[in-house]
C-alpha positions as CSV (number, residue, x, y, z in Angstrom):
1,M,107.6,84.1,74.7
2,L,109.9,87.1,74.6
3,S,109.9,89.8,77.2
4,K,108.7,93.2,76.1
5,T,112.1,94.6,76.6
6,I,113.6,92.2,74.1
7,E,110.8,92.8,71.7
8,N,111.3,96.6,71.8
9,S,115.0,96.2,71.2
10,I,114.4,94.4,67.8
11,I,111.5,96.4,66.4
12,D,111.8,99.8,64.6
13,L,108.5,99.9,62.8
14,E,105.0,98.7,63.7
15,Y,102.5,97.9,60.9
16,P,98.8,98.5,61.8
17,E,96.8,95.5,60.7
18,E,95.0,97.3,57.8
19,I,98.4,98.3,56.4
20,W,100.2,95.0,56.4
21,L,97.1,93.1,55.4
22,T,96.9,95.3,52.3
23,K,100.6,94.8,51.5
24,K,100.2,91.0,52.0
25,R,97.1,90.9,49.8
26,E,98.7,93.0,47.0
27,H,101.8,90.8,47.1
28,E,99.9,87.6,46.8
29,T,97.5,88.9,44.1
30,H,100.3,90.3,41.9
31,L,102.4,87.1,42.0
32,S,99.4,84.8,41.7
33,S,98.5,86.5,38.4
34,L,101.8,85.3,37.0
35,L,102.4,82.1,38.9
36,D,99.0,80.4,39.0
37,P,98.8,80.1,35.2
38,Y,102.3,78.9,35.1
39,L,101.7,76.2,37.8
40,E,98.6,75.1,35.9
41,K,100.6,74.6,32.8
42,R,103.4,72.9,34.7
43,S,100.8,70.4,36.1
44,R,100.1,69.5,32.4
45,Q,103.9,69.3,31.8
46,V,103.8,72.3,29.5
47,K,107.3,73.9,29.3
48,D,108.0,77.5,29.9
49,P,111.7,78.5,29.1
50,V,111.5,81.6,31.3
51,L,109.7,80.5,34.5
52,D,111.0,76.9,34.4
53,F,114.5,78.3,34.5
54,L,113.7,80.6,37.4
55,F,112.3,77.7,39.5
56,E,114.8,75.0,38.5
57,Y,118.1,77.0,38.2
58,Y,117.1,79.0,41.3
59,P,115.8,76.5,44.0
60,F,113.0,78.6,45.5
61,R,109.5,77.4,45.4
62,P,106.6,79.4,43.9
63,A,104.6,78.8,47.1
64,H,107.4,80.5,49.2
65,L,107.7,83.3,46.7
66,K,104.0,84.1,47.2
67,R,104.3,84.4,51.0
68,W,104.7,88.1,51.9
69,S,107.2,88.9,54.7
70,P,107.5,92.2,56.6
71,G,111.3,91.8,56.8
72,I,113.3,92.1,59.9
73,G,112.6,94.8,62.5
74,R,108.9,95.2,61.6
75,S,106.1,94.2,63.9
76,L,102.7,93.2,62.6
77,L,99.8,94.2,64.9
78,F,97.0,91.7,64.6
79,R,93.7,90.6,66.1
80,F,93.5,87.1,64.7
81,P,96.7,85.0,64.3
82,E,95.2,83.0,61.4
83,T,95.5,86.2,59.2
84,L,99.3,86.3,59.7
85,P,101.8,85.3,56.9
86,E,102.6,81.6,57.0
87,I,106.2,82.1,58.2
88,S,107.5,79.8,60.8
89,E,110.1,82.3,62.0
90,L,107.5,84.7,63.2
91,I,107.4,85.2,67.0
92,L,104.0,86.1,68.5
93,E,103.7,88.2,71.7
94,K,100.3,89.4,72.7
95,N,98.9,91.1,69.6
96,S,102.2,91.6,67.8
97,A,104.2,89.3,65.5
98,F,107.8,89.8,64.3
99,L,110.8,88.0,63.1
100,N,113.3,87.3,65.9
101,P,116.9,87.8,64.8
102,V,118.0,85.2,67.4
103,L,116.4,82.5,65.1
104,L,118.7,83.5,62.2
105,P,121.5,80.9,62.0
106,N,125.1,82.1,62.0
107,K,125.7,80.5,58.7
108,R,123.1,82.7,57.0
109,V,124.5,85.8,58.7
110,R,127.9,85.0,57.2
111,S,126.2,84.5,53.9
112,A,124.5,87.9,54.2
113,E,127.9,89.5,54.9
114,W,129.5,87.9,51.9
115,I,126.6,88.9,49.6
116,V,126.8,92.5,50.8
117,K,130.5,92.6,50.1
118,M,130.0,91.1,46.7
119,L,127.1,93.4,45.7
120,K,129.0,96.5,46.9
121,N,132.0,95.5,44.9
122,S,130.1,94.8,41.7
123,S,128.0,98.0,42.0
124,Q,131.1,100.2,42.0
125,K,132.4,98.7,38.8
126,K,131.8,100.1,35.3
127,P,129.0,98.2,33.6
128,L,130.1,96.3,30.5
129,F,127.7,95.9,27.6
130,G,129.7,94.2,24.9
131,C,128.9,90.5,25.4
132,F,125.6,90.6,23.3
133,G,124.2,87.6,25.1
134,M,126.5,85.2,23.4
135,H,126.5,82.8,26.4
136,E,123.5,80.8,25.2
137,W,125.2,80.4,21.8
138,A,128.4,79.2,23.4
139,M,126.3,76.6,25.3
140,V,125.3,74.9,22.0
141,Y,128.5,75.4,20.1
142,R,129.7,72.3,18.4
143,T,127.8,69.8,20.6
144,E,125.0,67.3,20.2
145,D,124.0,67.8,23.9
146,V,121.7,70.8,23.6
147,R,120.5,72.1,27.0
148,H,116.9,73.0,26.0
149,E,116.3,70.1,23.6
150,Q,112.5,70.6,23.7
151,I,112.9,74.0,22.0
152,P,113.9,74.0,18.4
153,L,116.9,76.1,17.2
154,R,116.1,78.9,14.8
155,L,119.4,78.5,12.9
156,S,121.3,75.4,11.7
157,D,124.2,74.0,13.6
158,E,126.5,75.3,10.9
159,K,125.2,78.8,11.1
160,I,125.4,78.8,14.9
161,N,129.0,77.6,14.9
162,E,129.9,80.1,12.2
163,F,128.5,83.0,14.2
164,V,130.1,82.0,17.4
165,E,133.5,81.8,15.7
166,S,132.9,85.2,14.1
167,R,132.5,87.0,17.5
168,P,134.6,87.5,20.6
169,L,133.2,85.7,23.7
170,L,133.4,88.1,26.7
171,C,131.3,86.3,29.4
172,T,132.1,87.4,33.0
173,H,129.6,85.3,34.8
174,F,130.7,82.0,36.3
175,D,127.2,80.4,36.3
176,A,126.8,81.1,32.6
177,F,130.4,80.3,31.6
178,R,130.3,76.9,33.3
179,F,127.7,75.7,30.9
180,F,129.7,76.6,27.8
181,T,130.6,73.6,25.7
182,D,134.2,72.3,26.0
183,K,135.0,73.7,22.6
184,A,133.6,77.1,23.5
185,K,135.3,77.6,26.9
186,P,138.8,78.3,25.5
187,M,137.4,80.9,23.2
188,N,136.1,83.1,26.1
189,K,138.3,86.1,26.9
190,N,137.7,85.5,30.7
191,V,137.9,82.4,32.8
192,P,135.3,82.9,35.6
193,D,135.4,80.3,38.4
194,R,134.3,80.0,42.0
195,D,137.5,81.5,43.3
196,N,137.3,84.7,41.2
197,F,133.5,85.1,41.3
198,E,133.5,88.3,43.3
199,E,136.3,89.8,41.1
200,M,134.5,89.0,37.8
201,E,131.0,90.2,38.7
202,Q,130.0,93.4,36.9
203,P,126.7,95.2,37.0
204,G,126.0,95.3,33.3
205,C,125.7,91.5,33.1
206,I,122.2,90.2,32.5
207,H,122.9,87.2,34.7
208,T,124.3,89.3,37.5
209,N,121.2,91.3,37.6
210,M,119.0,88.2,37.3
211,D,120.9,86.9,40.4
212,L,119.6,89.7,42.6
213,Y,116.6,87.4,43.0
214,K,118.8,84.6,44.2
215,W,120.6,86.9,46.7
216,S,117.2,88.1,47.9
217,F,115.6,84.7,48.5
218,K,118.7,83.4,50.3
219,L,117.8,85.6,53.2
220,Y,114.0,85.0,53.0
221,P,112.0,85.8,55.2
222,W,114.4,88.2,56.8
223,I,114.3,90.6,53.8
224,S,110.9,92.2,52.8
225,G,108.4,90.6,50.5
226,E,108.3,93.8,48.5
227,L,112.0,93.5,47.7
228,L,111.8,89.8,46.9
229,K,108.9,90.4,44.5
230,E,110.8,93.3,42.7
231,A,113.9,91.1,42.4
232,F,111.9,88.2,41.0
233,L,110.0,90.3,38.4
234,N,113.3,91.8,37.3
235,A,114.7,88.3,36.9
236,V,111.7,87.3,34.8
237,E,112.4,90.2,32.4
238,A,116.1,89.5,32.3
239,R,115.4,85.8,31.5
240,R,113.0,86.8,28.7
241,I,115.8,88.9,27.1
242,D,118.2,86.0,27.7
243,M,116.0,83.6,25.7
244,Q,115.1,86.1,23.0
245,A,118.7,86.7,22.2
246,S,119.5,82.9,22.2
247,P,119.7,80.7,19.1
248,Y,116.5,79.0,20.2
249,D,113.2,79.7,18.4
250,V,111.0,80.9,21.3
251,R,108.3,82.5,19.2
252,S,105.8,79.8,20.2
253,Y,106.2,81.1,23.8
254,G,105.3,84.6,22.8
255,L,108.9,85.8,22.7
256,D,110.1,87.5,19.5
257,P,113.8,86.8,18.7
258,I,116.5,89.4,19.2
259,R,118.7,88.5,16.3
260,I,122.1,89.2,17.7
261,E,123.6,87.7,14.6
262,T,122.7,90.9,12.9
263,E,123.9,94.5,13.6
264,D,120.4,95.7,14.3
265,G,119.9,92.8,16.7
266,R,123.0,93.6,18.6
267,L,121.9,97.2,19.0
268,E,118.5,96.0,20.3
269,Y,120.2,93.7,22.8
270,V,122.5,96.4,24.2
271,K,119.4,98.7,24.6
272,K,117.5,96.1,26.5
273,Q,120.6,95.1,28.6
274,M,121.1,98.7,29.6
275,E,117.4,98.9,30.6
276,I,117.8,95.9,32.8
277,Y,121.0,97.5,34.3
278,E,119.1,100.7,35.1
279,E,116.1,98.8,36.6
280,S,118.4,96.7,38.7
281,K,120.3,99.5,40.3
282,P,117.6,100.5,42.9
283,I,116.9,96.8,43.6
284,R,120.7,96.2,44.2
285,K,120.8,99.3,46.4
286,R,117.8,98.3,48.5
287,L,119.0,94.7,48.8
288,I,122.4,95.9,50.2
289,S,120.5,98.1,52.6
290,E,118.1,95.4,53.8
291,L,121.0,92.9,54.2
292,E,123.0,95.4,56.2
293,R,119.9,95.9,58.3
294,V,119.6,92.1,59.0
295,I,123.3,92.0,60.0
296,E,122.8,95.0,62.3
297,W,119.7,93.6,64.0
298,V,121.4,90.2,64.6
299,S,124.3,92.0,66.3
300,R,121.9,93.9,68.5
301,S,120.0,90.7,69.7
């Protein structure tokens, strides 16, 4: 148990029970409407190129995503402890529950500091919109080892190779570039790697904006459930665009292709990429703010 003095020093907002219960219920309902059908399909081994990616590439479980968190510095007033979110880091004192910064490992604080620095750096850069989503094409260029082998390609190998060779490759994102085929990597204008990750990140990149979800869940449950949900839904939309612009035929998954091999398709891709950029800006700003808040509260405790 913590003394009241310590509790008061790490709380800046109290949520009445009816307020936080409503927030928690809305969070769970909204995400369940998307995740429950997906989990049912996954139990039958039915593939989903959007959500499979978000739960395989990003190692965060759907069950954790559905758990609402107040974030750090917020106290939940309650009558019955069984109504509280299932978060092990919650400290209960009398009729109040809150996240105690003392329980946040130093390693995760350092991670938060690095993420803030990287996000601030990338947000100040001019967004670039000239890649046209070519990364998925570069991942199947002149190879027999196709990543999403369960999804058919909508063009022949010859047409894919021809198109890749006709366009400049301008990928700036390390986690996309590292999956380029060996023959495609030398064709890329940039050479993103772990050492220059911060330098290469730029806010127009679809994958950079998708990654806002990753940076959010890395500090779960210390950042708010609302922010985590917004970042996830933004990542879902970014991944949909990713697959629509790919050489894969994803029409059977309800995704119409963005045919970037045509001029009209490239214009459509840039329009959608710019929309994701605009939608991501407030999420990035809020994530920076919440991470800075986490770092501040830890320094106070």
